[in-house]
C-alpha positions as CSV (number, residue, x, y, z in Angstrom):
1,X,30.7,20.0,84.5
2,X,29.4,17.0,82.7
3,X,26.2,15.0,83.3
4,X,26.6,12.4,80.5
5,X,26.9,11.9,76.8
6,X,24.7,13.7,74.3
7,X,24.5,12.5,70.6
8,X,24.9,15.1,67.8
9,X,21.1,15.6,67.3
10,X,21.1,19.1,65.8
11,X,21.0,18.0,62.0
12,X,18.3,15.4,62.5
13,X,16.1,17.9,64.3
14,X,16.6,20.5,61.6
15,X,15.5,17.7,59.1
16,X,12.2,17.5,61.0
17,X,12.8,14.9,63.7
18,X,11.6,15.0,67.2
19,X,13.9,14.4,70.2
20,X,13.0,12.5,73.3
21,X,14.7,11.6,76.5
22,X,14.5,8.5,78.7
23,X,15.0,9.4,82.3
24,X,15.7,5.8,83.5
25,X,18.6,5.2,81.1
26,X,19.6,8.9,80.5
27,X,19.5,8.4,76.8
28,X,18.4,10.6,73.9
29,X,16.0,9.2,71.2
30,X,15.0,10.6,67.9
31,X,11.6,9.9,66.2
32,X,9.5,11.2,63.3
33,X,12.4,11.6,60.8
34,X,11.5,11.8,57.1
35,X,11.9,8.6,55.1
36,X,15.1,10.0,53.2
37,X,17.0,10.7,56.5
38,X,18.9,7.8,58.0
39,X,20.6,7.7,61.4
40,X,23.6,5.5,62.1
41,X,25.6,4.8,65.2
42,X,25.3,6.2,68.7
43,X,22.6,8.6,67.7
44,X,20.4,5.6,67.0
45,X,21.2,3.7,70.1
46,X,24.3,1.7,68.9
47,X,27.4,1.9,71.2
48,X,29.6,-1.2,70.5
49,X,32.1,-0.5,67.6
50,X,31.2,-3.6,65.6
51,X,27.4,-2.9,65.9
52,X,28.0,0.7,64.9
53,X,29.9,-0.2,61.8
54,X,27.4,-2.8,60.8
55,X,24.6,-0.3,61.3
56,X,26.3,2.3,59.3
57,X,26.6,-0.2,56.3
58,X,22.9,-1.1,56.7
59,X,21.7,2.5,56.7
60,X,24.1,3.4,53.8
61,X,22.7,0.7,51.7
62,X,19.1,1.8,52.5
63,X,20.0,5.4,51.4
64,X,21.6,4.0,48.2
65,X,18.4,2.1,47.4
66,X,16.3,5.2,47.9
67,X,18.5,7.0,45.4
68,X,17.7,4.2,42.9
69,X,21.2,2.5,43.2
70,X,21.5,-1.3,43.1
71,X,22.6,-3.1,46.3
72,X,24.0,-6.6,45.8
73,X,23.3,-7.9,49.3
74,X,21.6,-5.8,52.0
75,X,23.3,-6.0,55.4
76,X,20.9,-6.9,58.0
77,X,20.2,-4.3,60.7
78,X,22.2,-5.4,63.8
79,X,20.7,-5.8,67.2
80,X,21.5,-3.3,70.0
81,X,23.4,-5.3,72.7
82,X,25.7,-2.7,74.3
83,X,24.4,-0.5,77.0
84,X,24.5,3.2,76.9
85,X,27.6,4.7,78.3
86,X,25.5,7.4,79.8
87,X,23.4,7.2,83.0
88,X,21.5,9.7,85.2
89,X,24.7,10.8,87.1
90,X,23.8,12.9,90.2
91,X,24.4,16.6,90.2
92,X,26.2,17.8,93.4
93,X,28.2,20.8,94.3
94,X,32.0,20.8,94.0
95,X,33.5,21.2,97.5
96,X,36.2,23.7,96.5
97,X,35.5,25.2,93.1
98,X,32.7,26.7,91.1
99,X,30.0,24.6,89.4
100,X,30.0,25.7,85.7
101,X,27.2,24.8,83.3
102,X,28.2,26.9,80.3
103,X,31.8,27.9,79.9
104,X,31.0,30.1,76.9
105,X,28.7,32.4,78.8
106,X,30.4,32.0,82.2
107,X,27.2,30.5,83.8
108,X,27.1,28.3,86.9
109,X,24.5,26.1,88.5
110,X,23.3,28.9,90.7
111,X,22.5,31.1,87.7
112,X,20.2,28.4,86.1
113,X,18.5,27.9,89.5
114,X,18.1,31.7,90.0
115,X,16.5,31.9,86.5
116,X,13.9,29.3,87.5
117,X,13.5,31.1,90.8
118,X,12.7,34.3,89.0
119,X,9.8,32.5,87.3
120,X,11.2,31.2,84.1
121,X,10.1,27.6,84.3
122,X,10.4,26.6,80.7
123,X,13.8,25.8,79.1
124,X,13.4,28.1,76.2
125,X,12.7,31.1,78.6
126,X,15.7,30.1,80.9
127,X,17.8,30.1,77.8
128,X,16.8,33.6,76.8
129,X,16.9,34.9,80.4
130,X,20.3,33.5,81.3
131,X,21.8,33.3,77.7
132,X,22.8,29.6,78.4
133,X,23.7,27.9,75.1
134,X,24.0,31.2,73.2
135,X,27.8,31.0,72.9
136,X,30.0,29.5,70.2
137,X,29.3,25.9,71.4
138,X,25.6,26.5,70.9
139,X,24.7,24.5,73.9
140,X,26.6,21.3,72.9
141,X,28.0,21.0,76.4
142,X,25.4,22.8,78.3
143,X,22.0,21.8,76.9
144,X,21.5,18.4,78.8
145,X,22.9,19.9,82.1
146,X,20.6,22.9,81.9
147,X,17.6,20.6,81.2
148,X,18.4,18.4,84.2
149,X,18.8,21.5,86.5
150,X,15.5,22.9,85.4
151,X,13.8,19.5,85.7
152,X,15.2,19.2,89.3
153,X,14.1,22.7,90.3
154,X,10.6,22.4,88.9
155,X,10.0,18.7,90.0
156,X,9.7,17.4,86.5
157,X,11.5,15.0,84.4
158,X,13.9,15.9,81.6
159,X,11.5,14.0,79.2
160,X,8.9,16.7,80.2
161,X,11.3,19.6,80.0
162,X,12.7,18.7,76.6
163,X,15.7,20.4,75.0
164,X,16.1,23.8,73.3
165,X,15.4,24.0,69.5
166,X,18.5,23.5,67.3
167,X,18.6,25.9,64.4
168,X,21.0,26.1,61.5
169,X,23.8,26.6,60.9
170,X,25.2,23.6,62.7
171,X,28.8,24.8,62.5
172,X,30.2,28.3,62.3
173,X,29.9,29.8,58.8
174,X,32.2,32.3,57.2
175,X,30.5,35.6,56.2
176,X,31.7,35.0,52.6
177,X,29.5,31.9,52.5
178,X,26.4,34.0,53.4
179,X,27.0,36.7,50.8
180,X,24.9,35.4,48.0
181,X,22.7,37.8,45.9
182,X,22.0,41.4,46.6
183,X,18.2,41.8,46.9
184,X,18.3,45.5,46.4
185,X,17.1,46.1,42.9
186,X,18.1,49.1,40.9
187,X,15.3,51.5,40.0
188,X,14.7,53.4,36.7
189,X,12.6,56.4,36.1
190,X,9.9,56.5,33.4
191,X,12.3,58.8,31.4
192,X,15.2,56.4,31.7
193,X,15.2,55.3,28.0
194,X,15.1,58.9,26.8
195,X,18.3,59.6,28.6
196,X,19.9,56.5,27.1
197,X,18.8,57.6,23.6
198,X,20.3,61.1,24.2
199,X,23.6,59.5,25.3
200,X,24.3,59.5,29.0
201,X,26.8,58.6,31.7
202,X,24.9,57.0,34.6
203,X,25.4,57.1,38.3
204,X,23.7,55.5,41.3
205,X,21.7,57.7,43.7
206,X,20.5,55.3,46.5
207,X,18.6,52.6,44.5
208,X,18.0,55.0,41.5
209,X,19.9,55.0,38.2
210,X,20.3,58.7,37.4
211,X,21.9,60.6,34.6
212,X,25.3,62.0,35.8
213,X,25.9,64.0,32.6
214,X,25.4,63.9,28.7
215,X,28.6,63.4,26.7
216,X,28.7,63.8,22.8
217,X,31.3,63.8,20.1
218,X,32.3,67.5,20.9
219,X,32.3,67.1,24.7
220,X,33.7,63.8,25.9
221,X,35.4,64.8,29.1
222,X,33.1,64.8,32.3
223,X,34.2,68.4,33.3
224,X,33.5,69.8,29.8
225,X,30.0,68.2,29.6
226,X,29.0,69.4,33.2
227,X,30.3,72.9,32.6
228,X,28.3,73.1,29.3
229,X,25.1,71.8,31.0
230,X,25.5,74.4,33.8
231,X,26.2,77.3,31.4
232,X,23.2,76.3,29.2
233,X,20.8,76.2,32.1
234,X,22.2,79.5,33.5
235,X,22.0,81.4,30.2
236,X,19.3,79.6,28.4
237,X,17.1,76.7,29.5
238,X,17.6,73.1,30.6
239,X,15.7,70.2,32.1
240,X,16.6,67.5,34.7
241,X,14.8,64.4,35.5
242,X,13.7,64.7,39.3
243,X,11.4,61.7,39.2
244,X,13.5,60.1,42.0
245,X,12.4,62.8,44.5
246,X,10.3,61.3,47.2
247,X,6.6,62.0,47.0
248,X,4.1,61.8,49.9
249,X,0.4,62.6,50.0
250,X,-0.8,63.8,53.4
251,X,-4.5,64.4,53.6
252,X,-7.2,64.6,56.2
253,X,-8.7,67.1,58.7
254,X,-5.4,67.0,60.7
255,X,-3.0,67.3,57.8
256,X,-1.6,70.7,58.6
257,X,-1.3,69.9,62.3
258,X,0.6,66.7,61.4
259,X,3.1,68.7,59.3
260,X,3.5,71.2,61.9
261,X,4.6,68.5,64.3
262,X,6.8,66.6,61.8
263,X,8.7,69.6,60.4
264,X,10.2,72.7,61.9
265,X,8.4,75.3,59.9
266,X,4.7,76.2,60.3
267,X,2.0,75.0,57.8
268,X,-1.4,75.6,59.4
269,X,-1.7,79.1,57.8
270,X,0.0,78.2,54.5
271,X,-2.5,79.3,51.8
272,X,-3.8,76.8,49.3
273,X,-1.8,77.2,46.1
274,X,1.4,78.0,47.9
275,X,4.5,76.0,48.7
276,X,6.9,76.2,51.6
277,X,10.3,74.8,52.5
278,X,10.4,71.6,54.7
279,X,13.1,70.9,57.2
280,X,12.9,67.7,59.4
281,X,14.8,67.0,62.6
282,X,14.8,64.0,64.8
283,X,14.3,63.7,68.6
284,X,18.0,64.8,69.1
285,X,17.4,68.0,67.0
286,X,19.5,66.7,64.2
287,X,18.7,67.5,60.6
288,X,17.5,64.4,58.8
289,X,15.6,65.5,55.8
290,X,14.2,68.5,53.7
291,X,11.8,69.0,50.8
292,X,8.9,71.2,49.7
293,X,5.3,71.2,51.0
294,X,2.5,72.1,48.5
295,X,-0.9,72.9,49.8
296,X,-3.5,71.5,47.4
297,X,-6.5,72.0,49.7
298,X,-7.2,72.8,53.3
299,X,-6.9,69.2,54.2
300,X,-4.5,68.0,51.4
301,X,-0.7,68.5,51.1
302,X,1.7,67.0,48.5
303,X,5.3,67.0,49.9
304,X,8.6,66.0,48.5
305,X,11.5,64.3,50.4
306,X,15.1,63.5,49.5
307,X,15.7,60.7,47.0
308,X,17.5,58.4,49.4
309,X,15.5,59.4,52.4
310,X,11.8,59.1,51.5
311,X,11.3,55.5,52.6
312,X,12.8,56.3,56.0
313,X,10.8,59.5,56.3
314,X,7.5,57.7,55.3
315,X,8.2,55.0,58.1
316,X,9.0,57.9,60.5
317,X,5.7,59.5,59.8
318,X,3.7,56.4,60.4
319,X,5.5,55.6,63.6
320,X,4.9,59.1,65.0
321,X,1.2,59.1,64.0
322,X,0.7,55.7,65.6
323,X,1.4,57.6,68.8
324,X,-0.5,60.9,68.0
325,X,-3.5,59.3,66.4
326,X,-4.2,62.3,64.2
327,X,-7.0,62.1,61.6
328,X,-4.7,61.9,58.6
329,X,-3.7,59.5,55.9
330,X,-0.1,59.3,54.7
331,X,0.7,57.6,51.2
332,X,3.9,57.2,49.6
333,X,3.3,58.2,46.0
334,X,6.9,58.3,44.7
335,X,6.4,55.6,42.1
336,X,3.1,57.1,41.0
337,X,4.7,60.4,39.6
338,X,7.4,61.3,37.2
339,X,8.8,64.8,37.4
340,X,11.3,67.2,35.6
341,X,12.6,70.5,36.6
342,X,12.5,73.0,33.7
343,X,15.1,75.7,34.7
344,X,16.7,78.7,33.1
345,X,15.9,82.2,31.9
346,X,13.8,80.8,29.0
347,X,11.9,78.3,31.1
348,X,8.7,80.4,31.0
349,X,8.8,80.7,27.3
350,X,9.0,76.9,26.9
351,X,6.3,76.3,29.3
352,X,3.9,78.8,27.8
353,X,4.1,76.8,24.6
354,X,2.9,73.7,26.4
355,X,-0.1,74.9,28.4
356,X,-3.2,76.9,27.8
357,X,-4.9,76.6,31.2
358,X,-2.1,77.9,33.5
359,X,-1.2,81.6,33.4
360,X,2.6,81.4,33.6
361,X,3.3,85.2,34.1
362,X,5.3,86.1,37.2
363,X,2.3,87.9,38.6
364,X,-0.1,84.9,38.3
365,X,2.5,82.2,38.9
366,X,5.1,83.8,41.4
367,X,8.0,82.2,43.1
368,X,6.9,79.4,45.5
369,X,3.4,79.2,44.0
370,X,1.7,75.8,43.2
371,X,-0.6,75.3,40.3
372,X,-2.6,72.5,38.6
373,X,-3.4,72.2,35.0
374,X,-2.3,70.4,31.8
375,X,1.1,70.4,30.2
376,X,1.1,69.1,26.7
377,X,-2.3,67.8,27.4
378,X,-1.1,65.9,30.5
379,X,-2.6,66.5,33.9
380,X,0.2,68.0,35.9
381,X,1.1,69.5,39.3
382,X,3.5,72.4,39.0
383,X,5.4,74.4,41.5
384,X,8.0,77.3,41.2
385,X,11.1,76.4,43.1
386,X,14.8,77.4,42.7
387,X,17.1,74.7,43.9
388,X,19.5,75.5,41.0
389,X,19.0,79.3,41.5
390,X,17.2,80.0,38.2
391,X,13.7,80.7,37.1
392,X,12.3,77.1,37.4
393,X,9.3,75.0,37.3
394,X,9.0,71.5,38.8
395,X,6.4,69.6,36.7
396,X,5.0,66.4,38.3
397,X,2.7,64.0,36.1
398,X,1.4,60.5,36.4
399,X,4.4,58.1,35.8
400,X,2.9,56.6,32.7
401,X,3.2,60.0,30.9
402,X,6.9,60.5,31.9
403,X,8.3,59.9,28.4
404,X,5.5,62.0,26.8
405,X,6.3,64.9,29.0
406,X,10.0,64.7,28.3
407,X,9.3,64.5,24.5
408,X,7.0,67.4,24.6
409,X,9.3,69.7,26.6
410,X,12.3,68.9,24.5
411,X,10.3,69.7,21.3
412,X,8.9,72.9,22.7
413,X,12.4,74.0,23.8
414,X,14.2,73.1,20.6
415,X,14.0,76.8,19.3
416,X,15.8,77.8,22.6
417,X,18.4,75.2,22.2
418,X,17.2,73.4,25.3
419,X,19.5,70.7,26.6
420,X,19.2,68.3,29.6
421,X,21.5,68.5,32.5
422,X,22.5,65.7,34.8
423,X,22.8,65.2,38.5
424,X,26.5,66.5,38.5
425,X,25.5,69.8,36.9
426,X,22.6,70.1,39.2
427,X,24.9,69.6,42.2
428,X,27.2,72.3,41.0
429,X,24.4,74.8,40.5
430,X,22.9,74.2,43.8
431,X,26.3,74.7,45.4
432,X,26.8,77.9,43.5
433,X,23.5,78.9,45.1
434,X,24.6,77.7,48.6
435,X,21.8,75.2,49.0
436,X,22.7,72.2,51.2
437,X,22.2,68.6,50.4
438,X,21.0,66.6,53.5
439,X,23.3,63.7,53.9
440,X,26.2,65.4,52.1
441,X,26.5,68.7,53.8
442,X,25.0,67.3,57.1
443,X,26.0,64.5,59.3
444,X,24.6,62.6,62.4
445,X,25.0,65.7,64.6
446,X,24.1,68.6,62.4
447,X,21.6,71.2,63.8
448,X,19.7,73.8,61.9
449,X,21.7,76.5,63.7
450,X,25.0,75.0,62.3
451,X,23.6,75.5,58.8
452,X,22.3,79.0,59.5
453,X,18.7,77.7,58.9
454,X,17.1,79.0,62.0
455,X,14.9,81.0,59.7
456,X,13.1,77.6,58.9
457,X,12.1,77.1,62.7
458,X,8.8,78.2,64.0
459,X,9.1,79.4,67.6
460,X,5.5,79.0,68.8
461,X,4.6,75.4,68.0
462,X,5.7,71.9,68.9
463,X,7.7,69.7,66.5
464,X,9.8,66.6,66.8
465,X,13.2,67.7,68.1
466,X,12.2,71.2,69.5
467,X,13.0,70.5,73.1
468,X,16.5,69.1,72.1
469,X,17.2,72.3,70.0
470,X,16.3,74.5,72.8
471,X,18.8,72.6,75.0
472,X,21.4,72.7,72.3
473,X,20.9,76.5,71.7
474,X,22.1,77.0,75.3
475,X,25.5,75.5,74.6
476,X,26.3,75.8,70.9
477,X,28.5,73.4,69.1
478,X,32.1,74.3,68.2
479,X,31.6,74.3,64.5
480,X,29.7,76.2,61.7
481,X,29.0,75.3,58.0
482,X,30.8,78.1,56.0
483,X,31.3,78.9,52.4
484,X,35.0,79.3,51.2
485,X,37.0,79.9,48.1
486,X,40.8,80.0,47.4
487,X,42.8,82.7,45.6
488,X,44.8,80.3,43.6
489,X,43.8,76.6,42.8
490,X,46.4,74.2,44.1
491,X,48.0,71.6,41.9
492,X,46.5,68.9,44.0
493,X,42.7,69.7,43.9
494,X,40.5,70.3,47.0
495,X,38.2,67.3,47.6
496,X,35.2,66.6,49.6
497,X,36.2,65.2,53.0
498,X,39.6,67.1,53.1
499,X,40.2,68.3,56.6
500,X,39.8,71.8,58.0
501,X,42.9,72.4,60.5
502,X,43.0,74.9,63.3
503,X,46.1,75.1,65.5
504,X,47.3,71.8,64.3
505,X,44.0,70.0,65.1
506,X,41.0,68.9,63.2
507,X,38.3,71.5,63.3
508,X,36.0,70.3,60.5
509,X,36.0,69.0,56.9
510,X,34.9,69.9,53.4
511,X,31.4,68.8,52.5
512,X,31.1,70.1,49.0
513,X,33.5,71.6,46.5
514,X,33.7,72.4,42.8
515,X,35.4,74.6,40.2
516,X,32.4,76.8,39.4
517,X,32.0,77.4,35.7
518,X,29.6,80.3,36.4
519,X,32.0,82.1,38.8
520,X,35.3,80.7,37.4
521,X,36.7,79.9,40.7
522,X,36.8,77.1,43.3
523,X,34.0,77.3,45.8
524,X,32.9,75.0,48.6
525,X,31.1,74.3,51.9
526,X,33.0,73.1,55.0
527,X,32.6,72.8,58.7
528,X,35.0,75.1,60.4
529,X,35.6,76.3,64.0
530,X,32.9,78.7,65.2
531,X,35.6,81.3,65.7
532,X,36.6,81.2,62.0
533,X,33.0,81.3,60.7
534,X,33.0,85.1,60.1
535,X,33.1,86.3,56.6
536,X,36.6,87.5,55.8
537,X,38.3,84.9,58.1
538,X,40.9,82.5,56.8
539,X,40.9,78.7,57.3
540,X,43.5,76.1,56.7
541,X,42.6,73.1,54.5
542,X,44.7,69.9,54.5
543,X,44.6,68.2,51.1
544,X,44.7,64.6,50.1
545,X,48.6,64.6,49.7
546,X,49.1,66.0,53.2
547,X,49.9,69.6,51.9
548,X,47.9,72.6,53.3
549,X,46.3,75.6,51.6
550,X,44.7,78.8,52.9
551,X,41.1,79.4,52.0
552,X,38.9,82.5,52.6
553,X,35.6,82.4,54.3
554,X,32.8,84.0,52.2
555,X,29.0,83.9,52.1
556,X,27.8,80.4,51.0
557,X,25.4,82.1,48.7
558,X,28.0,82.4,46.0
559,X,25.6,83.1,43.1
560,X,22.8,85.6,42.9
561,X,22.6,86.2,46.7
562,X,19.6,88.4,46.2
563,X,17.5,85.7,44.6
564,X,16.7,88.0,41.7
565,X,17.2,85.3,39.0
566,X,14.9,82.6,40.5
567,X,12.2,85.1,41.1
568,X,11.9,86.4,37.6
C-alpha cells in the first residue's frame, strides 16, 4: 500500500542531517546538514521540473565554490512555487484483499497495530519486534506507512513519531567490496630469528608462524628433513620451540576446585611439584581441548592449552567463573613465556650442563614432575612430559630470555650433535606414540570414550559435560578412533580425510597418517565402525583416486607402548 511520496533521505541522514515531518502537508524536511553537503530537487522541497533543474545548478555551483573552483555567474536560488505531490492520504482497509505494509517481510497493517498493542509504542521498537523495514528495500516503501500507523494507534503525530534510523550501506554491497585488509596479525615466537638463521621452512599454526622443518644442502626434500629430525630426536637429542602453547595462571583459594570443574580429571589432591594431564569437554560432552596442569603451590596452578585453542579456553573459563563466583584469578600468560621441549635419550645430559640447582636424576626429577630453578642462569619452570615419546623436559622461561635459552641449549648439546626439529617431525613422533591432537583427531562430536580416554575422567566429581557423558555412555556412538597400518604401501598414498568404508557406506575417516621413519611402515589414526575397532580387524580405506585398500587395526600406541623411553 502507498501513503505518499518519500524523498531519498538516507544519505543526507548518514551525513549528519536531521529529518522532520510536517503533518499538515505530509512532506519530509531535512535540517542540520554540514556546510559541505548540498541538497537539490524534491528532497529540498522543489517539485516543478524547471525549478528542480535551476536548484540543481545553484547547489552545484555552491559546491564548486566550496572546492575552490571559479564560478562565472552564480545561478540564483529559485523560489518554491509547486505544491508537494504528497498529502496526508487516509489509511483505510481494502474491501477484498490484504493490507500490506512491507512486501519484503510479508507484514500487514494488523501486524503493525498488534506490535503497538503488545506495548511497543516507539518506532524503533516496532521495527525490531515486527521486522518491518529489515528486508532488501530497507524500509523505502514501508517507513512512512509504518510511522503513520504507529502515530494513529498511539494518538500522536508523525512528526512526534519520527522515522527509523538510516544506516549505511545505502545500496546493496557485494561481499568483494567489503573484503579489505585482514586484521589477523601473524605472531612470531621470541626464538623466531634463531630458526631463520638455522634455515627453516615455515608453516602457520593458527596465528603463529612455526618451523615446519629445517632443510640444508644435504637434505632438501621435506620427507628427508623430517625423517632426519625424527631419527635424531629418537636416538640422540633434539629441541623444538613450543612457545606457542597456551599458558594460563590459575591461582586463588579455589584454584583446585576450579580446575576440577573445568576439566575431567581430579586436581584437588595433586601434590605440589607434580603435573597431570588435562582434558576439557563442553556441555555436550565433546572434547574441546587438552594440556598439562602443573601445581606450583596449594593455591597456584600453571596450565597449558593447545596453540589454537587458548584464547577460546580462556574466555570459556571466565564465562563459567562468572557464574560459579569461585575465589580464583585466571590470567592468560601465553605471551609472557617462551618454551622449548628438550627431548631424546641424551636430553638429561644436556640439561645437567645447564643447571646447578635442579637435580635432574630420574629419582629426583621423575616423569610428570614439575621443578623450578635456573637454566643457563635464566629463571625457569620445568616439567617432564612425553608428548613425542622420549625422555623430555619442557623448559618455560620469561619471553625476553627466549633467544638466550635457545643459544644455551644448542651450545650445551653440541657435543651430542643436537638438532632442532620442527612441527612436522613433532607430529610424526606424537603419532608414533599414539597421542591425539585435539582438532585434528577430534571433531565436533568426539567424546572421551571414542578416544579410549575414559582413564582421564574422574567419576566422583562434577565437571562441565559430565551429565552429557553419562547420557552418551548409555547409548554409545557407532564409531571409535583406531590405529591402523597397511601391509604394502599403495602407489597412491593414504591421506588424511580419506574415507573408511564398511559395506559400501561411509563409516569414518582418516584423521592422521604418516610413513613412520622409526617403524618403517605406514601408520595412522582413523574413525571406524565400532564393530571393526578390535585389534586384528580389517578395515577398508577409500583413497583420493577412488581406489580402495585394506588396512589392519592395531594398537594406536605404535611406538614404545610400555612407556619405558619417556620414563628413563
